N, C-alpha and C positions, 0 to 999 in steps of 0.2 A: 398242791403237791409239787415239790421241787424236782426238776429233771436235769440231770447232768450227764456228761459223757466222759468216761475215763478208760484207761488201759487196764486197770484192775480195781477191784473194790471189795471191801468187807461189808457184809450186810446181814441182817437177820434172815432174809430169804434170798437164796440163789436160784435163778431160773435159767433153764437151758432149752433151746429149740432142737427137737429131735426129728431128723429126716425120716420119712416113711420107710419102713423095712431096713433101716440102716443101723439100728442099735444105738447104744449110748455114744454121744459125741465125745471126741477126744478131750475137749475142754472140761468135761464133767467127770473125767475118770479119777482125777486126784481127790475130788470130793467123795466119789464113790468108795475109794480105798479108805478114806478117813472114816467113812460110815460103816465099814465092814461089809461093803457090797450091797447096801440097801437100795441104791438107785437102780443097779442092774436087776435086783430082785423085783423091784416095783414094775419094771418093764414086763417081766414075765408074769408076775402074780396078777396084775391088773389087765392083762391082755392088751397092753399098750403097744401099738404098732407104729405110732408117729403120724397117724392120719390127722389131717387138719381138723381142729376142733377138739381133739382129745387132750386131756391133761392128767397128770398123776402127781400127787402130793406125797412127799416123803418127810416124815418127822425124824429129825436127826438125833443122835445120841446126845445126852447132856454134856458130854466132854467136848463136843464140837462147837466151834465159834458160830457157825451157821446153824440156825435153829430149825430151818425148814428148807427143803429143796423142791422145786417145781419143774416138772418135765412137760413142755408144751409141744404138742404135735404140730409139725411144720408142713406136712404133706410132702409132695415130691419137689425137690429143689428146682427142677426145670420148669415147674408150673407156677412158681411163686412170683407174684407181682407186688408193687408197693402196697396195694390194697390188702394183699395177703398178710404182709408184715404188720400193717395197721390192725388187722383183725387179731393177730397173735398178741400184739401189745395190749389191745383192748380187752381181750379175754383174760389175759394175765391179771390186769388190774381188777377186772370184775370179780375174779376168783380170790384175790388177795387183799383188796382194799380194807375189808372188815376183819382181817385175820388176827388183829391184836398186836401185830408187829409193825414197826415204824419204817424200816428200810428194806429195799428190794433191789437186787442187782440182776440184770438179765444180760446174757452173753450173746452178742450178735457180731458176726465176722465183718461184713461189708459196711462201710460208713453210711451209704445211702439207705441200706436196709435198716441200719440202726436208727436213722432219723425217722423212718416210717414206723418202726416199732414205738418210738417215743411219741409220735403223732397220735397213733391209735390209743396209747395209754392216756395221753392228755384228753382226748375226746371222751374216753370212757370214764375219766375221773370227775367229770362235770356233775355238780349238784346244785340244787336251788332250795336252800333251807332258810331263806330270809325270814319267813313268817312262822317258823316253828319255834316254840318257846319251851317245850317240855321234852326235848330229846334226851334220852339216856345215853351214857357214854358208849354202850354197846351198839347204839344206833348211828354212831358217828364213825367215819373212816379213821382207822388208826395209821394208815400208811401216809408218811409225810415226805419220803425221799425215794426217788427212782434213779438208779444209776444204770445207764446203758454201757456195758463194757465192750469195747471194740478196739482193734489195733490202731485205728486212726481217729482218735477222739476229736481232734480239731476239725477234720474234714466232716465228721458226723455232725458236729455242732454247727458248722457253716451250712450244711444241707438242711438242718432242722430249723434254722432261723426263719426262712420264708414260710415254711410249713407251720411254724408256731404262730406267725403273724395271721395266717389264715384261720388257725384254730381260735385265736383271739376273736376274730370276726364271728366264728360260729358260736362261741360263748356269748358274745354280745347279743346275737340274734336270739339265742335261747333265753337269755335273761329278759329281753324285751317281751317275748311271747309268754313267758311264765308270770310276768307281773299281773296282778289282778286289775280289772278295768276301772276300779275306783281310784287306783294309784296311777296307772298308765292310761291317760286319755290324750286327745290331740295336743293340748297345751303342754302337759308334762312331758310327752314324747318329744316335742319340739325343744323343750329345755334340755333334755338329755342329749339331743343332737348338738345343741350349742356347746356342750362340754367338749365335743370332739375337736374344737379349735386347739385344744391342748395337744392334740396329736399332729397338728400341722394342717388341718383342713380349714378352708374358708367356709364360713357358715352364713347363710341368709335365711330368714324366716318371714314369710308373708302371712299377714292376718286376713280376716274377712273383708276389711275395708279395702285393702289393696287388691284382693282377688275380685271383689265386686267391681272395682274400677277397670280391671282387665276383662270383665265380662265372663268370668268363669262360673256361669250359672249352672252348669252340669254338676260340678263338684259341690258348689254351695248348696244346691238343692238337697243333696244327700244329708248334709249336716244341719239343716234348718230346724229339725225337730229336737235338737239337743241343746242343753244349756251350755255345753262346751263349745268354744269357738273353734271352727275348722282352721287348719294351718297348712301351708305349703313350705316344707323345709328343703333347703338346697345346700348340698355339700360339694365342695370343689377340691379336687386334688390336682395340682399343677406340677407334674413331674416330667412332662414331655416337650418342653420348649414351646414353640409357637404353633404346633399342630392343633387342628380342631379336635374337640374332645369326643370321647365315647360317652353316651348318656345311659344311666341306669335309672329306671323308673319303678317305684314301688307303690302298691296299693296299701294304704294304712287305715283301714277301718278298725279303729281301736276297740269298738264293740258293735256287733251287728245283731240287732233284734229282728231285722227284716223290715223295720219301719211299720207302716200301716199294713203292709202284707206280712203280718207278724209270723215269725217262725214258731214251730211247736216248742213247748217248754222243755221236754227232755233233751239234755245235752246242750241246751242253749249256752251254758257256761263256757263251752269250748269256743264260743264266738269272740272271746277275748283274743283268740289267735288269728282273727281275720285280718290282722295287720302283718301277717307273715311275709308278704312281699316287701313291705317297708322295712321290716326287721332284717331281711336278707340284704337289701341295698345298704342299710346303715352298717351292718356287719362287714359287707364287702368294702365299703369306704374305709373302715377302720383297718382292715387287712391291707389294703393298698398303701395306706399311710404308714403302717408299721413296717412294711417291707420296702418302703421307699420306691414304689413302682415308677418306672420311667415311662409314664404315660399321662395324658391329661384325661381326667374322668370327672364327670359331674353326676352326682346322685340326687334324684329328686323324689320326694315322697309326699303324697297327698294324704293328710291326716284328718279324719272325720270320725264322727260317732253317729250311727244310724238309729235314731230313737223315734217312738211313735207318739209325740205329744200333739197338742192342738195346732201347732204350727208346722207339723210334719208334712212332707211331700205326699201327695195322694196319687193313686192310680188314676190316670186320665190327665194329669198335669202335663203341660208342655214347657220344656226349658230350652233356653238358648245357650249353647256351648260357646267357649271362647273362640272357637274357629268360625262361629257364625251359623253352624248347622243346628237345626232344631230337632229335639228328641221328645217323642211322646212316651211318658212313663206308664207302662202297663203293669209293672211289678216293681214295687219299691225295694224288694229283696234282691233285685239285679242291680245293685248299687255300685259295686266295685268298678265296673266298666265306665260308669258315669264319672267317677273320680279320676280314673286313668285318662279318660278322653281329654280333660282339660290340662292334666299334667303333661301328656304327650305333646299337646299344642305348645305349651310353655317351653318345653325342652327344645323344640324345633325353632320356635320364634326367637329364642334368646341365645342359643348356643351353636347352631349350625352343626349338628352332630355327625360324625363319621358313621356312626351306627347307634341304634337305640335297642336296648333290651329291657322289656318290662316284666315284672314278676308279680303274681297275684294269686291268692287263694280264691280263685274266681268262680269255679263251678263244681258242684257235686258230680256233674256228668263226667268229669275227667277221672274221678275215682272209679266210676263204673267202667270206664274205658281201660284204664291202665293200673287200677289198684293203687297200692302204696309203694310201688317199686320205681316208677319213672314219673318225672314231670312231663306234662304235655308241651311240646314245642311246636309253635306255629310261626311261619316266617314268610316274608315276601322275597327272600334272597337265599339262594341255594348255598352260596359260599358261607354266609353267616350261619345258616342252619348246620352245615357240616362242621364248622369250627366249634360251635357250641356242643354238638354231639361228641366231638373228640375231647373237649375239655371235660365233659361229663364223665367220660370213660376214665380219664386220668385222675380226676378229683374224687371219683366214687359217688358223685351226685348225678345220677343218670337222667337223661332226657330221651323222649321218643317223639319223632316228628309226626304231626297230624296234618290232615289236608286243609286247604283253603280253596275257595272257588266261587264263581259268580252265582251258581245255583244256590249255594248256601246263603249268599248275600241277599238274594231275593226274599228270603224268609224274614228280613228285617223291615219290610215295607210297612208304612203306616198310612192310614186314611187321612190323617190330619197334619202330619209333620214330615220332616225329611226322613225320619226313621223312627222305629220304636226300639225300646231297650231290651226286648226279648224276641226270640225267634220261634217260640213254640217248644214242644217237648222234644222233638227230634234234634239230634246233633247239637245239644246245648252248649258244649264247650267250643264247638266250631263256630256257631253263630255268635258267641261272645267274642271270639277272636276276630271274626268278620266285622263286628261292631267297632272294635278297636282300630282295625285297619283303615276305617273311614277317616280316622283322625291322624293318619300318617301320610306325609307327602310321598308320592310315587318314586321320587328319586332318593329316598332315604332307606338304607338297609335297616330293617326292623325285625325283631323277634319278640314273641310273647311266650312266656313260660307260665303255664297254669300249674301252680304248685299245691293245689288243694289236697292232693293225695299224699304228698310227701312232706308237707310242712309240719304235720304232727301225726303220730301213729299210736295206736293202742295194741295191747296184746303181747304175746311171747315171740312174735316173729321179728321183733326189732333187733338189729345187730348190736353187738356189745359196744360199738363206737357211738351208739345213740341211746344213752341211758335215760334221757329226759322225755317228758311228754312232747315238747317241740323238738324237732330234729335240728333246727338251725340250718335248714337246707338253703343253699344259695351262695354264701360268701366264698366258699372254696371253689365252686364252679366258676363264678364270675372272675375271681382273681386269676385262676388258671387260664381262662379264656383271654383275658387281657394280656397276661404274660406271654402267651403263645402267639398272639396276633398283633399286638400293638406296642410291644417293647423290643427294642433292638438288641 
């Protein structure tokens, strides 16, 4: 769908934002007159008050150039935030994308608000139809052009540019998570990362031979049961001069059977999304490149497949991580932390990061704790935690801080190694974070985001900005965090 900003536009559909209890906006009155008062009548007949989430559709007379008018409830003007305008744009697209009409114009006064409406519309327009071969025309969106009408179209376009870059990152994360696991596996994921050099990123990919030389036994143990070779993909964006970089680390388990600790069969197909952290980091790196971020950032993703063949890792095995610490494997389905342990080490060993943020669909326990509304945030640094929380508010990708502590750390004690990879039933997401903290130097600001509850969602509670099975959570949050804290 093409999005543009203009001071006026003819379109098949004209949409207007109606303030709560304020009646028809001035900009809609000429169209109301042309329709013989149909818009004003719709407000009364449909009990439309302008509350956020309401909308009314008016079919225009055949003599009118505009074929349809849409009134979108905007709520109270003083309560509206960028996320509110994103919701309005998303709900507008959700209601009109399949209308049979090709063009839509929505009227928004303020330039930054116009950019937010466009962002919401873009997020809602996402589809993944790559493998559909029998779609009928009525199953395909008809809407091809969205014009956001505003008094200052150039300012709106400028405000939209970085938001559009972040949306591109969200699209990429969604695409990666939607791909079937026979198509997207560690090697093919790494090939897709290599394509990002066209965006200005420097790309390096390490295979199993190099990782074995580096002693990355924790990561390699997870993938040893798969016929697919494990990979470590590294993406560098150098936009900040000589400063040390920020590092983003992602868990990329391209399919997770649980290994020898096999998962139940029902809904195992969703485990193609267990690389949501890697998808988020990859999408974030694309967003940074697209908006030419003035910061140095390195994205590192550990790509593995957790399969249960005769060479697979067993409960009871002891592996040696790249940091030299030994780990007793008590559950092969607690594999994401094993991947991250070695990637965290690599990030610190090679890049001297100013801060590290890792993202992973790590534990079911975080879903029990926070549901599908917030990612779990764990950190060794209050300033970093606060900055991520603020970026979560401004980006609409919310996080909620969870505790860390020595008492939880004690649950990882092993009889035979430096630690075990699980901590028991209690506080599962916390002990997973405690495990990761053991691989972070004490002088490094670090945060872990457990995104298992927000990376993909089912049901009718999903917002209109999130039309796909995977949400694409992460790129917008990470981009905003970097913009607000590391770019002058």
